[in-house]
N, C-alpha and C positions, 0 to 999 in steps of 0.2 A: 504493500500500500504506500502511496506516495506520501512524502512529508508535507503537511499543510498547516502544521501548528503555528508557524510564523505569521500566517495570515490572521491568526486570532490573538496576536500579541496585544496585551492591554486589557484582555477580558478579565473582569473582576468577578470570577465565578467561584463560589465556595462549594467545594465538593461535599462538605458536610451537610448542606441543605438537602442534597439528593439522597443522603444516607440517613436522614432523620427518622427516628422511630426504630432503628435497628435493635437497640438495647431492649426496648419494650417488646418487640416481636420475639426476642430470644427468651424473655422471662415470663411472658403472659401466656397462660394456658389457652389454647385455641381449639375449640370444638364447634361443630355445626350448630347454628342457631335456628336453622330452618330444617324441616323434615325432608323437603324435596327441593331440587334445584333444576327447574325446567326452563328458565329464561335463557334464550339464545345469546343475548348480549353481543350481537354481531358487530356493533359499532366499536366495541372495546377490543375484542379478541381478533385483531387483524393487524398486519404490518402497516406502518406509517410510511408511505412511499408516494408523495405527491409528484415526484419527478421520476420519469422513466429513464432507463439506461443502465450501464454497468461500468465497472472499472474506473480508470482515471478520468475518463470523459464525464462520467456522472459526478465524481467528486468535484471536478472543475466547475461544472454547471451549478452545483449546490453552493460552492464557495462564492461564485459570482452573485447568485441570488441573495445570499446572506449578507454579502458586502453591501449590496444595494439597499437591503432592508434588514437591519440587525434584529428586527422583531419577527422575522419569518420563522415562526415556531415549528411548523410541520417540516420545513426543510432542515432546520437545525436538528430536530429529532431524527430525521432520516440520516443525516450526517453522523449523529451520535451512534446510531446502530452500526453504520459502516465502520466507524472507528473501533467500536467494541469487537466487531466481527473480524476486523482486519489487523488485530494485534496492537491496538492503541487504546487499551482500557481506561487509562487515566484521562485521556482526552475525551473519550466517550462519556465518562462520568461527569466531566466538567460541562460538556455540551448538554447532557440530560439535565444537569443541575440548572443550567441557564434557562432551559425551556420551562422547567417546573417552577422556577422562581417567578415566572411571568404568568402562571396559571393559577386558578383556584378550582375548587370542586364543582363549581357551576359551569365551568368551561367545557365544551364538548370534546376538547382534545385532552383534557386532564386524565381521564380513565385510560384511553389508548396509550398515552405516554407512559403511565405507571405500569400498565400491562407489558408493554414492550421492554421497558427498562428492567422490569423484574426478570423477564426471560434472558435478556442480555447479561444481567448479573449472574443468574443461575448458570448459564453456559460458561461463565468465567470461573465457576466454582464458588461464588459468593452466595451461598444458599441463604444465609441470614439476611443479607441485603435484599435478595429477591423476595423473601417472605415479607420484609418490611414494606416493600412497594405494594404488593398485593393486599396485605392486611390494611394498609392505609386506605385503599379503595373500599374495602368492605366496611371499615369503621365509619367512613364518611357518609355512606348511604347504604341502607339495608338492601342487599341484592341477593338474588338466588340464581346466579348465572350457572349454566351448564358446565363451564370450564373450571369452576371453583373446586368442587370436591376432588377430582383427580389431580389437579395442580397442587392443591394443598396437601393431599396425601403424599405426593411425590416429594415435595420440598421438606415436609415435616419428617418423613422417613430419613431423608438425607441428613437432617439435623439431629437424628437419633431420638426424635420425639415420637416413638413408634405407636404408643397408645393413641395419641391424637391423630396420627396418620391413618390408623385403622378406623377411627371414628369417621373421618372424612371419606374413606373408601366406602364405608357402609352407607353414607349419604348418596354416593354415586349409584350403588346397587339398589337402594330404595327407590331412587328416581327412575332408573332405567335398568332393571335387572337383566333383561335380555342382552344388554351391551356389556355389562361389567361383572356378571357372575363368574366369568372366566377370562383369562387373558387372550383367548383365541382370536379376538377381533381388534386387538390393540393397533396393529399396523394400519388397519382400515380407519379406525376411530381417531387415532392420534398420528396422522401422517407427517406432521411437522416435528414430532418428537424424535430425538436420536434413539437408535436401537438400545443404547445403554440405559436411557431413561425409561423406555418401555420395560426393560428388564427389571429396573428398580421397582416400578409400579407392580410388576408381577410378584415381587416379594411382598408388597403390601397386600395384594390379593390373597396370597397364600396365608398370611397372618390373619386376614379377615375370615377366610374360609375355615381356619382352624378354630376360631372362636368369634363368631359374628356378634357384635354388640347390638343390644336392643336400643331402639329410639326412646330415650328418656324413660 
């Protein structure tokens, strides 16, 4: 990935803003508050990619757009993802922090940014940071999105919070038992997940099958 950080010299971005809530996410017990999770939440669970393209040409175009409009939030979020994916995690965190500093929970972009940032952190191995982003969304507004149970089951298992992970997996099964009773359809249901993450979720499924928790 090309070096473009000099073009952002002078950005006063505090990475700690993007990581706020990590300590709380690590210490607070997190279990389902709803019995079922049917909401598609399609506007949240999708990539932020307002500009089409790939490689250096895409980066150049994004940089020019952001240089002309420093408040171009979608473009900055897209560039943040590219930075995280391309081996520049610190720059990615700074750019995500810049975007989030200009958003609030009523903004339509707020939830998609947190969802994407969470996954980018997760894929960097920062499971606590990922959980903090997703938990922030859930605490700001009561939601029952389909993506929540399996995603929370995955990240909580990675954090060795296995009882909580099983509780979330149980929520997925309660909601759609035909999909989540077994791991046989994971590749179909979770096409954007890495195989290693589907394998982790299969561990959660095995723990759930061994001792399925009852709802309340």
